[in-house]
DRENPA-3360 file (N, C-alpha, C; in nm, 2 decimals, always signed):
BEGIN
1 = XXXXXXXX = +3.18/+0.68/+3.39/+3.15/+0.57/+3.31/+3.02/+0.59/+3.23 ~ +3.02/+0.58/+3.10/+2.91/+0.61/+3.01/+2.82/+0.48/+3.01 ~ +2.69/+0.50/+2.98/+2.60/+0.39/+2.98/+2.62/+0.32/+2.85 ~ +2.62/+0.18/+2.85/+2.63/+0.10/+2.74/+2.52/-0.01/+2.74 ~ +2.42/+0.01/+2.65/+2.32/-0.09/+2.65/+2.23/-0.09/+2.77 ~ +2.23/-0.20/+2.85/+2.15/-0.20/+2.97/+2.23/-0.18/+3.09 ~ +2.34/-0.11/+3.08/+2.43/-0.09/+3.20/+2.38/+0.04/+3.27 ~ +2.44/+0.07/+3.38/+2.41/+0.19/+3.46/+2.52/+0.29/+3.45;
9 = XXXXXXXX = +2.49/+0.41/+3.43/+2.59/+0.52/+3.43/+2.60/+0.56/+3.57 ~ +2.72/+0.55/+3.63/+2.74/+0.58/+3.77/+2.77/+0.73/+3.77 ~ +2.75/+0.79/+3.89/+2.78/+0.94/+3.90/+2.93/+0.97/+3.89 ~ +2.96/+1.08/+3.83/+3.10/+1.11/+3.81/+3.14/+1.21/+3.93 ~ +3.25/+1.27/+3.91/+3.30/+1.35/+4.02/+3.21/+1.47/+4.05 ~ +3.14/+1.52/+3.95/+3.05/+1.63/+3.96/+2.91/+1.59/+4.03 ~ +2.90/+1.47/+4.08/+2.79/+1.42/+4.15/+2.66/+1.43/+4.07 ~ +2.66/+1.38/+3.94/+2.54/+1.37/+3.86/+2.46/+1.25/+3.92;
17 = XXXXXXXX = +2.33/+1.25/+3.90/+2.25/+1.14/+3.95/+2.27/+1.02/+3.87 ~ +2.24/+0.90/+3.94/+2.25/+0.78/+3.87/+2.13/+0.76/+3.78 ~ +2.16/+0.73/+3.65/+2.05/+0.71/+3.55/+2.03/+0.56/+3.53 ~ +1.91/+0.52/+3.57/+1.88/+0.38/+3.55/+1.83/+0.35/+3.41 ~ +1.89/+0.26/+3.34/+1.85/+0.23/+3.20/+1.74/+0.12/+3.21 ~ +1.67/+0.12/+3.10/+1.57/+0.01/+3.08/+1.64/-0.12/+3.05 ~ +1.58/-0.22/+3.08/+1.65/-0.35/+3.06/+1.65/-0.43/+3.19 ~ +1.70/-0.55/+3.18/+1.70/-0.63/+3.30/+1.77/-0.57/+3.42;
25 = XXXXXXXX = +1.89/-0.52/+3.40/+1.97/-0.47/+3.51/+1.91/-0.34/+3.57 ~ +1.86/-0.25/+3.48/+1.80/-0.13/+3.52/+1.67/-0.16/+3.60 ~ +1.59/-0.25/+3.55/+1.47/-0.29/+3.62/+1.49/-0.35/+3.76 ~ +1.60/-0.42/+3.77/+1.64/-0.48/+3.90/+1.67/-0.37/+4.00 ~ +1.75/-0.27/+3.96/+1.78/-0.16/+4.05/+1.66/-0.07/+4.08 ~ +1.58/-0.05/+3.98/+1.46/+0.03/+4.00/+1.36/-0.04/+4.10 ~ +1.35/-0.17/+4.09/+1.26/-0.24/+4.18/+1.32/-0.25/+4.33 ~ +1.45/-0.24/+4.35/+1.50/-0.25/+4.48/+1.52/-0.11/+4.54;
33 = XXXXXXXX = +1.51/+0.00/+4.46/+1.53/+0.13/+4.51/+1.40/+0.18/+4.58 ~ +1.40/+0.22/+4.71/+1.28/+0.27/+4.77/+1.22/+0.38/+4.70 ~ +1.08/+0.39/+4.70/+1.01/+0.49/+4.62/+1.05/+0.63/+4.66 ~ +1.08/+0.66/+4.78/+1.11/+0.79/+4.82/+1.25/+0.84/+4.77 ~ +1.33/+0.75/+4.72/+1.46/+0.78/+4.67/+1.46/+0.79/+4.52 ~ +1.35/+0.75/+4.45/+1.35/+0.75/+4.31/+1.32/+0.89/+4.26 ~ +1.38/+0.92/+4.15/+1.36/+1.05/+4.08/+1.29/+1.02/+3.95 ~ +1.17/+0.96/+3.95/+1.10/+0.93/+3.83/+1.01/+1.04/+3.79;
41 = XXXXXXXX = +1.01/+1.07/+3.66/+0.92/+1.17/+3.60/+0.80/+1.09/+3.56 ~ +0.68/+1.12/+3.62/+0.56/+1.05/+3.58/+0.48/+1.13/+3.48 ~ +0.40/+1.07/+3.40/+0.31/+1.14/+3.31/+0.20/+1.19/+3.40 ~ +0.21/+1.31/+3.45/+0.12/+1.36/+3.55/+0.08/+1.50/+3.51 ~ -0.02/+1.55/+3.57/-0.06/+1.69/+3.55/+0.05/+1.79/+3.59 ~ +0.11/+1.77/+3.70/+0.21/+1.86/+3.75/+0.33/+1.86/+3.66 ~ +0.36/+1.75/+3.59/+0.47/+1.76/+3.49/+0.45/+1.86/+3.38 ~ +0.32/+1.87/+3.34/+0.29/+1.96/+3.23/+0.28/+2.10/+3.28;
49 = XXXXXXXX = +0.21/+2.12/+3.39/+0.18/+2.26/+3.44/+0.28/+2.31/+3.54 ~ +0.32/+2.23/+3.63/+0.42/+2.27/+3.74/+0.53/+2.17/+3.75 ~ +0.62/+2.16/+3.65/+0.72/+2.05/+3.66/+0.82/+2.06/+3.77 ~ +0.84/+2.18/+3.82/+0.94/+2.20/+3.93/+0.88/+2.24/+4.06 ~ +0.77/+2.19/+4.10/+0.71/+2.22/+4.22/+0.78/+2.15/+4.34 ~ +0.81/+2.22/+4.44/+0.89/+2.17/+4.55/+0.80/+2.10/+4.65 ~ +0.86/+2.02/+4.74/+0.78/+1.96/+4.85/+0.71/+2.06/+4.93 ~ +0.78/+2.17/+4.97/+0.72/+2.27/+5.05/+0.60/+2.33/+4.98;
57 = XXXXXXXX = +0.61/+2.36/+4.85/+0.50/+2.41/+4.77/+0.38/+2.31/+4.76 ~ +0.41/+2.18/+4.75/+0.31/+2.08/+4.75/+0.24/+2.08/+4.88 ~ +0.31/+2.08/+4.99/+0.25/+2.08/+5.12/+0.16/+2.21/+5.15 ~ +0.21/+2.32/+5.10/+0.14/+2.44/+5.11/+0.01/+2.44/+5.03 ~ +0.01/+2.39/+4.91/-0.11/+2.37/+4.83/-0.21/+2.28/+4.89 ~ -0.16/+2.17/+4.95/-0.25/+2.07/+5.02/-0.31/+2.13/+5.14 ~ -0.23/+2.20/+5.22/-0.29/+2.27/+5.34/-0.39/+2.37/+5.31 ~ -0.36/+2.45/+5.21/-0.46/+2.56/+5.17/-0.59/+2.49/+5.12;
65 = XXXXXXXX = -0.58/+2.39/+5.03/-0.70/+2.33/+4.98/-0.78/+2.26/+5.09 ~ -0.70/+2.19/+5.18/-0.77/+2.12/+5.29/-0.84/+2.22/+5.38 ~ -0.77/+2.33/+5.42/-0.83/+2.43/+5.50/-0.95/+2.49/+5.44 ~ -0.95/+2.53/+5.31/-1.06/+2.58/+5.24/-1.18/+2.48/+5.23 ~ -1.14/+2.36/+5.21/-1.25/+2.25/+5.20/-1.31/+2.24/+5.34 ~ -1.24/+2.23/+5.45/-1.29/+2.22/+5.58/-1.38/+2.34/+5.62 ~ -1.33/+2.46/+5.57/-1.41/+2.58/+5.60/-1.55/+2.58/+5.52 ~ -1.55/+2.53/+5.40/-1.67/+2.51/+5.33/-1.76/+2.41/+5.40;
73 = XXXXXXXX = -1.71/+2.30/+5.45/-1.79/+2.20/+5.52/-1.84/+2.26/+5.64 ~ -1.76/+2.34/+5.72/-1.81/+2.40/+5.84/-1.92/+2.50/+5.81 ~ -1.91/+2.57/+5.70/-2.01/+2.67/+5.66/-2.14/+2.60/+5.62 ~ -2.13/+2.48/+5.57/-2.25/+2.41/+5.53/-2.34/+2.38/+5.65 ~ -2.28/+2.36/+5.76/-2.36/+2.32/+5.88/-2.45/+2.44/+5.93 ~ -2.42/+2.56/+5.88/-2.51/+2.67/+5.91/-2.64/+2.66/+5.83 ~ -2.64/+2.58/+5.73/-2.76/+2.56/+5.65/-2.84/+2.43/+5.68 ~ -2.80/+2.36/+5.79/-2.86/+2.23/+5.82/-3.01/+2.25/+5.86;
81 = XXXXXXXX = -3.04/+2.36/+5.93/-3.18/+2.39/+5.96/-3.27/+2.41/+5.84 ~ -3.21/+2.48/+5.74/-3.29/+2.50/+5.61/-3.30/+2.36/+5.54 ~ -3.20/+2.28/+5.55/-3.20/+2.14/+5.49/-3.31/+2.06/+5.56 ~ -3.32/+2.07/+5.69/-3.43/+1.99/+5.76/-3.57/+2.04/+5.73 ~ -3.58/+2.17/+5.69/-3.71/+2.23/+5.66/-3.74/+2.21/+5.51 ~ -3.66/+2.13/+5.44/-3.70/+2.10/+5.30/-3.62/+2.17/+5.19 ~ -3.52/+2.25/+5.23/-3.44/+2.32/+5.13/-3.29/+2.29/+5.15 ~ -3.25/+2.17/+5.10/-3.12/+2.12/+5.13/-3.01/+2.16/+5.03;
89 = XXXXXXXX = -3.05/+2.24/+4.93/-2.96/+2.28/+4.82/-2.83/+2.34/+4.87 ~ -2.84/+2.44/+4.95/-2.72/+2.51/+5.00/-2.63/+2.42/+5.08 ~ -2.69/+2.35/+5.17/-2.61/+2.26/+5.26/-2.54/+2.15/+5.17 ~ -2.61/+2.09/+5.08/-2.55/+1.99/+5.00/-2.44/+2.04/+4.91 ~ -2.46/+2.15/+4.85/-2.36/+2.21/+4.76/-2.23/+2.25/+4.84 ~ -2.25/+2.32/+4.95/-2.13/+2.36/+5.03/-2.05/+2.24/+5.08 ~ -2.12/+2.14/+5.14/-2.06/+2.03/+5.19/-1.98/+1.95/+5.08 ~ -2.05/+1.93/+4.97/-1.99/+1.85/+4.86/-1.87/+1.93/+4.80;
97 = XXXXXXXX = -1.89/+2.06/+4.78/-1.78/+2.14/+4.73/-1.66/+2.13/+4.82 ~ -1.68/+2.14/+4.95/-1.58/+2.12/+5.05/-1.50/+1.99/+5.04 ~ -1.57/+1.88/+5.02/-1.51/+1.75/+4.99/-1.43/+1.75/+4.86 ~ -1.48/+1.81/+4.76/-1.41/+1.81/+4.63/-1.28/+1.89/+4.64 ~ -1.29/+2.01/+4.71/-1.17/+2.10/+4.73/-1.06/+2.02/+4.81 ~ -1.11/+1.96/+4.92/-1.01/+1.88/+5.00/-0.95/+1.77/+4.92 ~ -1.03/+1.70/+4.84/-0.97/+1.59/+4.76/-0.88/+1.65/+4.65 ~ -0.90/+1.76/+4.59/-0.81/+1.82/+4.50/-0.68/+1.86/+4.57;
105 = XXXXXXXX = -0.69/+1.89/+4.69/-0.57/+1.92/+4.77/-0.47/+1.80/+4.78 ~ -0.53/+1.68/+4.78/-0.44/+1.56/+4.78/-0.36/+1.55/+4.65 ~ -0.41/+1.61/+4.54/-0.34/+1.60/+4.42/-0.20/+1.68/+4.43 ~ -0.19/+1.77/+4.52/-0.07/+1.84/+4.54/+0.04/+1.75/+4.60 ~ -0.01/+1.66/+4.69/+0.09/+1.57/+4.75/+0.14/+1.46/+4.66 ~ +0.05/+1.40/+4.58/+0.10/+1.29/+4.50/+0.08/+1.31/+4.35 ~ +0.01/+1.41/+4.31/-0.02/+1.43/+4.17/-0.15/+1.36/+4.13 ~ -0.23/+1.42/+4.04/-0.36/+1.36/+4.01/-0.35/+1.21/+3.96;
113 = XXXXXXXX = -0.26/+1.18/+3.87/-0.25/+1.05/+3.81/-0.22/+0.95/+3.92 ~ -0.12/+0.98/+4.01/-0.09/+0.89/+4.11/-0.20/+0.87/+4.22 ~ -0.27/+0.98/+4.25/-0.38/+0.97/+4.34/-0.49/+0.89/+4.28 ~ -0.52/+0.90/+4.16/-0.62/+0.82/+4.09/-0.58/+0.67/+4.09 ~ -0.46/+0.65/+4.07/-0.41/+0.51/+4.08/-0.43/+0.45/+4.22 ~ -0.40/+0.53/+4.32/-0.41/+0.49/+4.46/-0.56/+0.47/+4.49 ~ -0.65/+0.56/+4.44/-0.79/+0.54/+4.46/-0.84/+0.41/+4.40 ~ -0.78/+0.37/+4.29/-0.83/+0.25/+4.22/-0.77/+0.12/+4.27;
121 = XXXXXXXX = -0.68/+0.13/+4.37/-0.62/+0.01/+4.42/-0.73/-0.08/+4.48 ~ -0.70/-0.21/+4.48/-0.80/-0.31/+4.53/-0.86/-0.27/+4.66 ~ -0.78/-0.24/+4.76/-0.83/-0.21/+4.90/-0.91/-0.08/+4.91 ~ -0.90/+0.01/+4.81/-0.96/+0.14/+4.82/-1.07/+0.17/+4.71 ~ -1.08/+0.08/+4.61/-1.16/+0.10/+4.49/-1.31/+0.12/+4.53 ~ -1.36/+0.03/+4.61/-1.50/+0.03/+4.65/-1.53/+0.16/+4.73 ~ -1.45/+0.19/+4.82/-1.47/+0.31/+4.90/-1.46/+0.44/+4.81 ~ -1.37/+0.44/+4.72/-1.36/+0.55/+4.63/-1.48/+0.57/+4.55;
129 = XXXXXXXX = -1.53/+0.46/+4.49/-1.65/+0.47/+4.41/-1.77/+0.51/+4.49 ~ -1.79/+0.46/+4.61/-1.90/+0.50/+4.70/-1.89/+0.65/+4.73 ~ -1.77/+0.70/+4.76/-1.74/+0.84/+4.79/-1.78/+0.93/+4.68 ~ -1.73/+0.90/+4.56/-1.76/+0.98/+4.44/-1.91/+0.97/+4.40 ~ -1.97/+0.85/+4.41/-2.11/+0.84/+4.37/-2.19/+0.92/+4.47 ~ -2.16/+0.91/+4.60/-2.23/+0.98/+4.70/-2.23/+1.13/+4.68 ~ -2.11/+1.18/+4.64/-2.10/+1.33/+4.61/-2.18/+1.37/+4.49 ~ -2.18/+1.29/+4.38/-2.26/+1.32/+4.27/-2.41/+1.31/+4.30;
137 = XXXXXXXX = -2.45/+1.20/+4.37/-2.59/+1.18/+4.40/-2.64/+1.29/+4.50 ~ -2.55/+1.34/+4.58/-2.59/+1.45/+4.67/-2.63/+1.58/+4.59 ~ -2.55/+1.61/+4.50/-2.57/+1.73/+4.41/-2.70/+1.71/+4.33 ~ -2.71/+1.59/+4.27/-2.83/+1.56/+4.19/-2.96/+1.57/+4.27 ~ -2.96/+1.50/+4.39/-3.08/+1.50/+4.47/-3.11/+1.64/+4.52 ~ -3.01/+1.72/+4.56/-3.03/+1.85/+4.61/-3.09/+1.94/+4.50 ~ -3.06/+1.92/+4.38/-3.12/+2.00/+4.27/-3.25/+1.95/+4.22 ~ -3.29/+1.83/+4.25/-3.42/+1.77/+4.21/-3.52/+1.82/+4.31;
145 = XXXXXXXX = -3.65/+1.81/+4.27/-3.75/+1.86/+4.36/-3.85/+1.74/+4.38 ~ -3.85/+1.68/+4.50/-3.94/+1.57/+4.53/-3.95/+1.57/+4.68 ~ -4.06/+1.51/+4.73/-4.08/+1.50/+4.88/-3.97/+1.41/+4.94 ~ -3.92/+1.45/+5.05/-3.82/+1.37/+5.12/-3.68/+1.38/+5.08 ~ -3.66/+1.48/+4.99/-3.52/+1.49/+4.94/-3.42/+1.54/+5.04 ~ -3.47/+1.62/+5.14/-3.39/+1.67/+5.24/-3.33/+1.56/+5.33 ~ -3.41/+1.46/+5.36/-3.36/+1.35/+5.44/-3.26/+1.26/+5.35 ~ -3.29/+1.25/+5.23/-3.20/+1.18/+5.14/-3.07/+1.25/+5.12;
153 = XXXXXXXX = -3.07/+1.38/+5.11/-2.94/+1.46/+5.11/-2.86/+1.44/+5.23 ~ -2.93/+1.44/+5.35/-2.85/+1.43/+5.47/-2.80/+1.28/+5.48 ~ -2.87/+1.19/+5.44/-2.82/+1.05/+5.43/-2.70/+1.04/+5.34 ~ -2.71/+1.10/+5.22/-2.59/+1.10/+5.13/-2.47/+1.17/+5.19 ~ -2.49/+1.28/+5.26/-2.38/+1.35/+5.33/-2.32/+1.26/+5.43 ~ -2.40/+1.18/+5.51/-2.34/+1.09/+5.60/-2.26/+0.98/+5.53 ~ -2.31/+0.93/+5.42/-2.24/+0.83/+5.34/-2.11/+0.89/+5.29 ~ -2.11/+1.01/+5.24/-1.99/+1.08/+5.20/-1.88/+1.08/+5.32;
161 = XXXXXXXX = -1.93/+1.12/+5.43/-1.84/+1.13/+5.55/-1.79/+0.99/+5.59 ~ -1.87/+0.89/+5.59/-1.83/+0.75/+5.63/-1.73/+0.70/+5.52 ~ -1.76/+0.72/+5.39/-1.66/+0.67/+5.29/-1.53/+0.75/+5.30 ~ -1.53/+0.88/+5.33/-1.41/+0.95/+5.34/-1.33/+0.90/+5.46 ~ -1.39/+0.87/+5.57/-1.32/+0.82/+5.69/-1.26/+0.68/+5.66 ~ -1.34/+0.60/+5.59/-1.30/+0.46/+5.56/-1.18/+0.47/+5.46 ~ -1.19/+0.56/+5.37/-1.08/+0.57/+5.27/-0.95/+0.62/+5.34 ~ -0.96/+0.72/+5.43/-0.85/+0.77/+5.51/-0.79/+0.66/+5.59;
169 = XXXXXXXX = -0.87/+0.58/+5.65/-0.82/+0.47/+5.74/-0.74/+0.37/+5.66 ~ -0.76/+0.36/+5.53/-0.68/+0.27/+5.45/-0.53/+0.31/+5.44 ~ -0.50/+0.44/+5.47/-0.36/+0.49/+5.46/-0.29/+0.47/+5.60 ~ -0.37/+0.44/+5.70/-0.31/+0.42/+5.84/-0.29/+0.27/+5.86 ~ -0.17/+0.23/+5.90/-0.15/+0.09/+5.92/-0.24/+0.04/+6.02 ~ -0.31/-0.07/+5.99/-0.41/-0.14/+6.08/-0.53/-0.04/+6.11 ~ -0.55/+0.06/+6.04/-0.65/+0.16/+6.07/-0.79/+0.10/+6.06 ~ -0.81/+0.03/+5.95/-0.94/-0.03/+5.93/-0.97/-0.15/+6.02;
177 = XXXXXXXX = -0.87/-0.22/+6.06/-0.89/-0.33/+6.16/-0.93/-0.28/+6.29 ~ -0.86/-0.17/+6.33/-0.89/-0.11/+6.46/-1.03/-0.05/+6.46 ~ -1.07/+0.01/+6.35/-1.20/+0.07/+6.34/-1.31/-0.04/+6.34 ~ -1.28/-0.15/+6.28/-1.38/-0.26/+6.28/-1.40/-0.31/+6.42 ~ -1.29/-0.33/+6.50/-1.29/-0.38/+6.63/-1.37/-0.28/+6.72 ~ -1.35/-0.15/+6.70/-1.42/-0.05/+6.78/-1.57/-0.05/+6.75 ~ -1.60/-0.07/+6.62/-1.74/-0.07/+6.58/-1.81/-0.20/+6.64 ~ -1.74/-0.31/+6.64/-1.80/-0.43/+6.70/-1.82/-0.41/+6.85;
185 = XXXXXXXX = -1.73/-0.35/+6.92/-1.74/-0.33/+7.06/-1.86/-0.23/+7.09 ~ -1.87/-0.13/+7.01/-1.98/-0.03/+7.03/-2.11/-0.09/+7.00 ~ -2.12/-0.17/+6.89/-2.25/-0.24/+6.87/-2.28/-0.34/+6.97 ~ -2.19/-0.42/+7.02/-2.22/-0.52/+7.12/-2.25/-0.45/+7.25 ~ -2.19/-0.33/+7.28/-2.22/-0.26/+7.40/-2.36/-0.20/+7.39 ~ -2.40/-0.14/+7.27/-2.53/-0.09/+7.25/-2.64/-0.19/+7.25 ~ -2.61/-0.31/+7.21/-2.71/-0.42/+7.20/-2.74/-0.48/+7.33 ~ -2.65/-0.46/+7.43/-2.67/-0.52/+7.56/-2.78/-0.45/+7.64;
193 = X = -2.81/-0.32/+7.60/-2.91/-0.25/+7.68/-3.05/-0.28/+7.63;
% end
């Protein structure tokens, strides 16, 4: 059956995919089709550079970036003593670069445009802004020279870590609610002493 106006072209004997047309009927079917079954081409970085990247390749790219990012973060803790002695540059740069590489790894899973849309959703926007600002401020403060910058860098790294954990919890069902309850219990337990 060929498509006519706003109708749907059904698969033929050769098992061609269903092509959803724009219009009322096409929008209805597009809205009720689960996202994991859709075959939508998005205007995304991967469409231009890697249009045929498979799920296995995406997972491999994400794992490699995540592993390299975690390795950089772990290496940064070797420079904590130098940071506490007033030379936080290496610690700040390694830790922040590790976060950036790990974040770039998530682009393999969803694509940069989709990941940016997810980061700007109402429930994640504030956390995303705090995370990105903390990374930028960490680098700026590490490169500046003023008294007390080492403590400020360490504080900014803690803010980066907390924002990343809070952002990650937004993807886990009831993750933030459980974390809030745990924090309340911990603070009430600590305040009783």
